N, C-alpha and C positions, 0 to 999 in steps of 0.2 A: 303708613301701610307697611305691614311686615312682609318678609319674603314669601311666607306661605300665602298671605292674602293676595299678593301680586300674582302668584302662580294660579290661584283659584280664579282670579279675574281673567287671566289669559285663557284658561280652560273654558270658562263661561262664554268668552268671546268666540271661541271656536264653534260652539253650538249656535249662538246667535247668527254668526256670519255664514254658517252652512245653510241656515234657513234663508238668509238674504240672497245668497248666490242662487239657490234653487228657485226662489221666488222670481228673481230676475230672468233666469233661463226660461222658466215656465211662461212668463209673460211674453218673452220674445217668440217662443215656439208657437204660442197660441194667438199671437198677434194682438194681445190685449193692450189697451190703454187705460190707465187708472186715472179717473177724473176726480179732482178734488175742488172744493169751493175755494177759489182764490180771487181776491179782489185785485185787479190789475193796478199797478202803480201808474202815476202820471207819465213816467218814462215809457212804460209799455203802451199806454194810451197814445203817446206821440208816435210811436212806431206803427201802431195799428192805423192811425189816421193817415200817416204818410203812405203806407201801403195802399190804402183805399184810394187816396188822391192820385197816386202814381198810375193805378189801373184805369182810373177815369180819364187822366190826361192822355195815356196811350190810346185809350178807346176813342178819344177825340182827334187823334192823329197829330198831336202837338209834341214838340220837344220841350224840355224844361226851359231852355233859353227863350223859345218862342212864347211860352206862357208868361214868363217873367217880363218880357218886353211888352206884350199886349196889355198887361196890367199896370205898366209903368213902374214896376218895382226895380230894385237894384241888385247887382251882383248875381249870386246863385241862390237867391232866396227860395225859389221853388225846390231846388235840389236839397237844400238844408231842411225844408219842411218835410219832404218825402223821406229823407234819411232819419227823421226824428231828432234832429240836432237842435231844433228850436221849437218853442211853443208858438202857437199862432192864434191871433184873435179870431173869434168866430166870424167876424165881418169879413176877414180875409178868406176864410173858408167859403163863405157865401159867394164872394167874388170869383173864386176858382170854380165853384159849381156852376155859376152863370156862364163862365167862359167855356166850360166843358159841356154845356148844354144839358145839365142835369135838372130836370123839371119835376121828377117824382118827389112828392112832398115827404113821404116816409124816409126816403134816402137822405134828403137834405136835412131833415130834423135829426136823424141818427148821427150824421157826420158833424153837425154843429154841436150836438150834445157831447160827442166824443172830443171835440176841440175844447169845449169848456172844461171837461173833466181832465184833459191833458194839461191845463193851466193851473190845476190845484197844486198845493205844496206837497212834496214828498216828506216822509218822516225824518229824513236826515237833513232837512233844511237848516236846523240849528248848527250843523257842522259844515255848511256849504263853503265857508271861508277856508276850510282845510282841504277842500276837494277840487281837483281839476275836472274839466268837462268829461274826460274819459272815466274818471273815478265815479262821478255821479251817474254816468250811464251804466257802469258796471254794477253799482249798488242797486240801481233801479231794476236791472235785469235779475240780479240775485234775489231781490225781495219778491219778485213776481213769478219767477220760474218754478216749475214743478220739480226739476232736478238739475243738478250741476255735475258734469263729469270733468274733472280737472287733473292735469299732469303738471307737477312742479319738479324741476330738475335740481334746484339748488337750495331751496328753503321750504319749510312747512307752510302750507297755504294759510292765509289769514283766518279762515273759518276754523282752523284747528290749532291755532297758536295759544299757548299759555300766556298770561299777562306779562311775566318777566321776559319771556322770549320775544313777545311783541315789543316790549319796551327796548330791548337790545336791538331789534331790527329797526325800529323807528329812530332811535338816537344815533345809530352807527352806519346804517346802510345808505343814507341819502346825503346830498350835498348841503342841506339846510341845517343851520344851528337853531334848534327849537328850544323855547322856554319850557320849564317843567309843566306849566299849565297847558301848553300846546301838546306836549307829549301825553299827558294824562287824558286830554280830550280825545286824542287819536286812539288811545287804548280803549277808552269808553266806547267810542264809535265801533271799534272792532268787536267789542263784547256785545254790543247791541245787534250787530250783524250776525254774530254767532247765535243769538237768541232765536233767529228765524228757524234754526234747526230743531228747536224744542217745541215749536208751536204745532198744534194739531193740523195736519194737512200742510205742514211746512216743507221747506226745501229738503229733498233727498240728495245726499252728497256721496259721490264715488270718487275718491281721491287716489291717484297713483303717484307715488313719490319715487324719485331716484334715491338710491342708497346714499348718495352724496348729501342729500338733505338731512340724513340722520348723522352723518359723520362730520359735517361742517360745523365747527364749534362756534356757536353764537351766544355770547353772554357768559361763557365759562362753563365748566363741568356741572356745577350745581344747577344752573339754568337749563342746561341740556338734559340732565337727568330728569328734572321735573317735566320738561317738555316731552320726553319719551314716555313717561308715565301718563301724561295728559293724553298723548296719542292713543295709548292702549285703552284707557278709559273711554275715550271718544269712539274707538273702534268697536266697543261693546254695544253701542247704541244701535237700535234697529234701523235708524234712518241714515247711518253712516257706514260706508265700506272703505277700508284702507288696504291698498296693495303697495308693495315696494318692488322696484326693479333693482335686483342686486347687481353689484359690479360684475359678477361672473357671467351675467347675461350677455355681456359684450355690447357691440354697437346695435342700435335699433333705429326705428323710423323717425324718432323725434329728438335726435341729438342736438338739433339747433336751438331748442328752447321750449318753454312751456306752452300749453294750449288748453282749451276748454270748450265745452259745449253747454249752453243753457237750453233746456228743453221745456216746451210749453204744451198745453192741451192740444193745440193745433200744430202739427208737425211743420207746416209752412212758416211758422213764426219762430222756429228755432234759430239761435244765433251762436256762432262760433267765435272764438277770439284766440289770438296768438300774442305772445309777448315779444316785443322788439326793443332794441336799444332806444328807440324814440318814444316808447310807450306801448299801450295796448291797442292792437288793431282788431276792430270788430268786423266780422264777416257775416253779412245777412243773406248773400246769394246761396240758395240751397245746394248748389254744386260744391261750394266751399264748405258748407256745413257737413255735407256727406264726406268730403275728403278728410275733414278734421275728425269726424266720427270714426272713419276707417282707421286713421292713425291711432286714435284712442283704443280701438279694439285690438290693434297690434300690440300696444303697450300692455293692455290687460293680459294678453296671451303670453308675453315674455316675462311679466312680473310674477313674483311668488303669489300663491293663493292667499286669501285673507288670513287664514290661520297661520301659515308659515311666515307671512309678513309681520304679524304681531309677535311671533317668536323672535324675528330679527330685531324688531323695535325693543323688545324686552332685553335682548342681549346687549344692545346699545345702551340701554338704561343702566344695566349692571356695570358696564365698562365705565360710564361716567360717574357712577357711585363709587367705584373703586378708585378712580382718579381723585375724587373729592377726599376720600379717606387718606390717600397718600399725601395730600397737601396739608393735612392737619398735623 
């Protein structure tokens, strides 16, 4: 891509993202919800089933421990079912419905069918040996959500990473020493996740990056220059919006780490998450989701607009290209 081509790409992005921003504002002002045909993944089915069973248990006046004890189960099995952490045989669901006094045939059949669907395999099962439980949950939500709002303070989000940048992250950011085969499989998994953005009715992504994510050199100046160009090209796509919180913005509400919100057709199913030193913490309580959404709105307010953000990314790309030239 020549310098002129790059400038033309950025100018086109300004037009595209002006439309995106006005579309987002218009939807919010008119209270519109855009419905798309999306087949829920088994991960989401488990969450839906858990929510329904929790409501039935509470309606029966039982605690999770009481239900577990009465069925002769062990540990916190009912809690894990309700939180969508484990799949459950339809026979166990039938036992729970008996315990909760659910006699309506249509309700029982619907929930048992949901339990069976929740036990089907997700598309990423071939990569399950690479993924923690948290990662599987994350990818399941990502595959089924209508949109993802995400803030990353230190690195480019996986959905926006170029292959070489992803390779540098995978090989250098973790404590594990991976074989080349494992590295390539992880990169391929990341690329398959990115493909969800290209599908009709696929995920809509609004990413807010800290300027530190642009300046932290990962993989060297060549890799970073390519990553910056990759970001600009991604930012031109209709389904992707990118903003950057510049250093000059000073302190803001999310200095402690990254956060995100998965949104679904039913607002009550939205899930927030925050990054911690111990891993990703998922927040399903709607009060927590609202708090995370408010924090994200504050980030969008202090960030540069989409057009100015792409200008900043372009400037970073030029700096990395100049650094590459000096090294030659």
